[in-house]
Structures are given as C-alpha cells and as structure tokens.
C-alpha atoms as a printed R data frame, in Angstrom:
    type eleno elety resid chain resno      x      y       z
1   ATOM     1    CA   MET     A     1  0.000  0.000   0.000
2   ATOM     2    CA   ALA     A     2  1.235  3.494  -0.841
3   ATOM     3    CA   GLU     A     3  1.072  6.065   1.903
4   ATOM     4    CA   ASP     A     4  1.762  9.797   1.713
5   ATOM     5    CA   ILE     A     5  3.883 10.869   4.668
6   ATOM     6    CA   THR     A     6  5.305 14.140   5.946
7   ATOM     7    CA   GLN     A     7  9.001 14.812   6.325
8   ATOM     8    CA   GLU     A     8  8.714 14.302  10.104
9   ATOM     9    CA   GLU     A     9  6.958 10.952   9.662
10  ATOM    10    CA   TRP     A    10  9.576  9.970   7.030
11  ATOM    11    CA   GLN     A    11 12.473 10.649   9.405
12  ATOM    12    CA   ASP     A    12 10.796  8.895  12.351
13  ATOM    13    CA   LEU     A    13  9.872  5.810  10.322
14  ATOM    14    CA   ILE     A    14 13.281  5.433   8.646
15  ATOM    15    CA   ALA     A    15 15.099  5.774  11.966
16  ATOM    16    CA   ASN     A    16 13.317  2.653  13.217
17  ATOM    17    CA   ASP     A    17 13.040  0.665   9.983
18  ATOM    18    CA   SER     A    18 15.722 -1.966   9.363
19  ATOM    19    CA   LYS     A    19 14.121 -2.743   5.978
20  ATOM    20    CA   ALA     A    20 14.102  0.857   4.705
21  ATOM    21    CA   VAL     A    21 15.269  1.709   1.187
22  ATOM    22    CA   ILE     A    22 15.269  5.364   0.068
23  ATOM    23    CA   LEU     A    23 14.394  5.640  -3.620
24  ATOM    24    CA   ASP     A    24 14.982  8.877  -5.551
25  ATOM    25    CA   VAL     A    25 13.015  8.823  -8.827
26  ATOM    26    CA   ARG     A    26 14.377 12.124 -10.197
27  ATOM    27    CA   THR     A    27 16.675 12.644 -13.186
28  ATOM    28    CA   GLU     A    28 20.456 12.514 -12.825
29  ATOM    29    CA   GLU     A    29 20.576 16.284 -13.402
30  ATOM    30    CA   GLU     A    30 18.207 16.864 -10.476
31  ATOM    31    CA   VAL     A    31 20.228 14.518  -8.256
32  ATOM    32    CA   GLU     A    32 23.357 16.592  -8.954
33  ATOM    33    CA   ASP     A    33 21.672 19.517  -7.163
34  ATOM    34    CA   GLY     A    34 21.550 17.492  -3.944
35  ATOM    35    CA   PHE     A    35 19.850 14.411  -2.531
36  ATOM    36    CA   ILE     A    36 18.852 12.593   0.644
37  ATOM    37    CA   PRO     A    37 21.836 10.489   1.820
38  ATOM    38    CA   ASP     A    38 21.982  6.731   1.215
39  ATOM    39    CA   MET     A    39 19.414  6.777  -1.565
40  ATOM    40    CA   LEU     A    40 19.062  4.639  -4.665
41  ATOM    41    CA   ASN     A    41 18.361  6.656  -7.852
42  ATOM    42    CA   ILE     A    42 16.102  5.217 -10.564
43  ATOM    43    CA   ASP     A    43 14.679  7.873 -12.911
44  ATOM    44    CA   ILE     A    44 10.945  7.333 -13.401
45  ATOM    45    CA   ARG     A    45 11.089  9.244 -16.701
46  ATOM    46    CA   LYS     A    46 12.949  6.285 -18.218
47  ATOM    47    CA   GLY     A    47  9.605  4.505 -18.525
48  ATOM    48    CA   GLN     A    48 10.246  0.828 -19.222
49  ATOM    49    CA   GLY     A    49 13.832  1.267 -18.027
50  ATOM    50    CA   PHE     A    50 12.463  2.385 -14.661
51  ATOM    51    CA   LEU     A    51 10.179 -0.649 -14.464
52  ATOM    52    CA   ASP     A    52 13.040 -2.989 -15.402
53  ATOM    53    CA   GLU     A    53 15.306 -1.569 -12.675
54  ATOM    54    CA   VAL     A    54 12.567 -1.573 -10.026
55  ATOM    55    CA   GLU     A    55 11.709 -5.198 -10.858
56  ATOM    56    CA   LYS     A    56 15.201 -6.181  -9.642
57  ATOM    57    CA   LEU     A    57 14.595 -4.715  -6.168
58  ATOM    58    CA   ASP     A    58 13.729 -6.736  -3.064
59  ATOM    59    CA   LYS     A    59  9.948 -6.596  -2.675
60  ATOM    60    CA   SER     A    60 10.157 -7.467   1.040
61  ATOM    61    CA   LYS     A    61 11.791 -4.121   1.848
62  ATOM    62    CA   ASN     A    62 10.009 -0.868   2.684
63  ATOM    63    CA   TYR     A    63 10.500  1.854   0.065
64  ATOM    64    CA   TYR     A    64 10.645  5.549   0.902
65  ATOM    65    CA   VAL     A    65 10.195  7.309  -2.426
66  ATOM    66    CA   TYR     A    66 10.787 10.932  -3.293
67  ATOM    67    CA   CYS     A    67 11.110 13.270  -6.279
68  ATOM    68    CA   ARG     A    68 11.243 17.057  -6.578
69  ATOM    69    CA   SER     A    69  7.677 17.886  -5.541
70  ATOM    70    CA   GLY     A    70  5.959 14.590  -4.665
71  ATOM    71    CA   ALA     A    71  4.093 14.006  -7.952
72  ATOM    72    CA   ARG     A    72  6.456 11.578  -9.717
73  ATOM    73    CA   SER     A    73  7.125  9.726  -6.461
74  ATOM    74    CA   ALA     A    74  3.383  9.228  -5.916
75  ATOM    75    CA   GLN     A    75  3.216  7.747  -9.432
76  ATOM    76    CA   ALA     A    76  6.233  5.545  -8.668
77  ATOM    77    CA   CYS     A    77  4.593  4.240  -5.477
78  ATOM    78    CA   THR     A    78  1.435  3.327  -7.408
79  ATOM    79    CA   LEU     A    79  3.460  1.493 -10.076
80  ATOM    80    CA   MET     A    80  5.502 -0.330  -7.443
81  ATOM    81    CA   ASN     A    81  2.375 -1.443  -5.595
82  ATOM    82    CA   GLN     A    82  0.989 -2.819  -8.870
83  ATOM    83    CA   MET     A    83  4.268 -4.722  -9.303
84  ATOM    84    CA   GLY     A    84  3.900 -6.403  -5.913
85  ATOM    85    CA   PHE     A    85  5.772 -4.079  -3.562
86  ATOM    86    CA   GLU     A    86  3.738 -4.064  -0.371
87  ATOM    87    CA   THR     A    87  5.077 -1.022   1.455
88  ATOM    88    CA   THR     A    88  5.847  2.282  -0.247
89  ATOM    89    CA   TYR     A    89  5.887  5.735   1.292
90  ATOM    90    CA   ASN     A    90  5.657  8.928  -0.741
91  ATOM    91    CA   LEU     A    91  7.360 12.044   0.635
92  ATOM    92    CA   ILE     A    92  4.807 14.884   0.612
93  ATOM    93    CA   GLY     A    93  6.323 18.022  -0.914
94  ATOM    94    CA   GLY     A    94  9.359 16.192  -2.243
95  ATOM    95    CA   PHE     A    95 12.966 17.290  -2.144
96  ATOM    96    CA   MET     A    96 12.209 20.965  -2.734
97  ATOM    97    CA   ASN     A    97 10.560 21.152   0.709
98  ATOM    98    CA   TRP     A    98 13.072 18.855   2.432
99  ATOM    99    CA   ASP     A    99 15.029 20.474   5.250
100 ATOM   100    CA   GLY     A   100 16.578 17.320   6.664
101 ATOM   101    CA   GLU     A   101 20.082 16.042   5.929
102 ATOM   102    CA   THR     A   102 21.255 16.275   2.328
103 ATOM   103    CA   ALA     A   103 24.331 15.293   0.347
104 ATOM   104    CA   GLU     A   104 25.837 16.439  -2.960
C-alpha cells in the first residue's frame, strides 16, 4: 500500500526501519543539485527502463520514495504497488521542501 507521509513521519519511520530503502526517482541532473543520503536513484522518466530496474529490487523491503515535488514519487509508489511491492511511502512536498540532511 502506498502512503503519503510528511518529512517528520519519514524521518521517524526510517530511523526505526531496518528494511528501509530510500528511492529517488528524479533525473540525474536533479540529483546533482543534492539528494537525501543513502538513496538509490532510478529515474521514473525512463519509462520501461524504470520498471526494469525496479523489478530487480527486493519486494520485502520498505521503500521511501521521493522526487522534486511529490508528484512523480506518488506515481512511482502506485506502479511499485501494482508490481507487488507491499510497502511504499511517498514524501509529501518532495525534495524541494526537504530540510533534513542532504548530500551532494
């Protein structure tokens, strides 16, 4: 099931989740402007390429998905749920509203 969560919920959940995977679905250019540490980047705009890469992931993990504003990540969560991923979280507001830790 996909669930929209706030930045505070995101940080609280990840801190206590041993099965957490952070998934950044933005483009490589966007990632170069900064990202949430320890993320995996698979660009949703690659279409079938995105689906092929996601299919290789461990479906038993919990995925914390973000993009720039929250729209593409919501779409990614829906696609992942259709592919059999049980737990996906969408970051409301995306990276542009993120004020937690970042890396470059």
